C-alpha positions as CSV (number, residue, x, y, z in Angstrom):
1,X,-2.7,235.4,-40.5
2,X,0.1,233.0,-41.3
3,X,2.3,232.9,-44.3
4,X,3.0,235.4,-47.0
5,X,0.2,234.6,-49.4
6,X,-3.3,235.8,-49.9
7,X,-5.8,233.5,-48.1
8,X,-9.4,232.8,-48.7
9,X,-11.4,233.7,-45.5
10,X,-14.9,233.1,-46.8
11,X,-16.8,232.7,-50.1
12,X,-20.3,232.7,-51.3
13,X,-21.5,231.0,-54.5
14,X,-24.0,232.9,-56.5
15,X,-24.6,232.2,-60.1
16,X,-26.1,235.2,-61.9
17,X,-24.9,236.0,-65.5
18,X,-21.1,235.9,-65.4
19,X,-21.0,236.1,-61.6
20,X,-20.0,232.9,-59.9
21,X,-19.7,234.3,-56.4
22,X,-18.0,236.6,-53.9
23,X,-14.8,236.1,-51.9
24,X,-13.4,237.5,-48.7
25,X,-9.6,237.5,-48.8
26,X,-6.9,238.2,-46.2
27,X,-3.7,239.8,-47.5
28,X,-0.3,239.2,-45.8
29,X,-0.2,242.9,-44.8
30,X,-3.2,242.3,-42.5
31,X,-5.9,243.7,-44.8
32,X,-9.1,241.8,-45.4
33,X,-11.1,242.6,-48.6
34,X,-14.7,241.6,-48.5
35,X,-17.0,240.8,-51.5
36,X,-14.5,240.5,-54.3
37,X,-16.4,239.5,-57.4
38,X,-15.5,236.3,-59.1
39,X,-16.7,235.9,-62.7
40,X,-16.6,233.5,-65.6
41,X,-17.8,233.6,-69.1
42,X,-16.7,231.8,-72.4
43,X,-14.0,229.9,-70.6
44,X,-12.4,233.1,-69.1
45,X,-12.3,233.5,-65.3
46,X,-11.4,236.6,-63.4
47,X,-11.9,238.5,-60.1
48,X,-12.4,242.1,-59.3
49,X,-12.1,244.3,-56.3
50,X,-15.5,245.4,-54.8
51,X,-16.9,248.8,-55.8
52,X,-19.5,251.1,-54.3
53,X,-22.8,251.6,-56.2
54,X,-23.4,255.0,-57.7
55,X,-26.6,256.5,-56.1
56,X,-28.6,259.2,-57.8
57,X,-31.9,260.5,-56.4
58,X,-31.9,257.6,-53.9
59,X,-31.6,254.9,-56.6
60,X,-28.7,253.0,-58.1
61,X,-27.6,254.7,-61.3
62,X,-27.9,252.5,-64.4
63,X,-26.4,252.7,-67.8
64,X,-29.2,254.0,-70.1
65,X,-28.2,251.6,-72.9
66,X,-27.3,248.4,-71.2
67,X,-29.2,248.8,-68.0
68,X,-26.2,247.7,-66.0
69,X,-25.4,249.5,-62.7
70,X,-22.6,252.0,-62.4
71,X,-20.0,251.6,-59.5
72,X,-17.4,253.9,-58.0
73,X,-13.9,252.5,-57.6
74,X,-13.0,252.3,-53.9
75,X,-9.7,250.3,-54.2
76,X,-7.4,249.8,-57.2
77,X,-4.1,248.3,-58.1
78,X,-1.3,250.7,-59.2
79,X,-0.7,248.7,-62.4
80,X,-2.2,246.1,-64.7
81,X,0.3,243.4,-63.7
82,X,-0.7,243.5,-60.0
83,X,-4.4,243.5,-61.0
84,X,-3.9,240.4,-63.1
85,X,-1.9,238.6,-60.4
86,X,-4.6,239.4,-57.9
87,X,-7.3,238.1,-60.2
88,X,-5.5,234.9,-61.0
89,X,-4.9,234.1,-57.3
90,X,-8.5,234.8,-56.3
91,X,-9.7,232.5,-59.1
92,X,-7.2,229.9,-58.0
93,X,-8.4,229.8,-54.4
94,X,-12.0,230.0,-55.3
95,X,-11.7,227.1,-57.8
96,X,-9.9,225.0,-55.2
97,X,-12.9,225.2,-53.0
98,X,-15.7,225.3,-55.6
99,X,-14.4,223.9,-58.9
100,X,-17.9,223.3,-60.1
101,X,-18.6,227.0,-60.0
102,X,-16.8,227.4,-63.3
103,X,-18.6,224.6,-65.2
């Protein structure tokens, strides 16, 4: 990997609710992060680290009120500032390749 910035390795567009797609990213330290979620709703755009589905009795656990699936955190940023900077950069590189994804 060249340079000192995060690079987009691959992306997959998928429009479902607020989800606009998934990104695979290469960090300058040599780490690749697969399937980062990229979302947009009401003019706001953000990205999130991937999570692992919570499984109970062989099925993915769902919130009984909303029906949304629960996920376990597998990676996290040590503070909010780092998380926001990561999110902004992922959205930036995703939008550079697929600006129409956010329309």
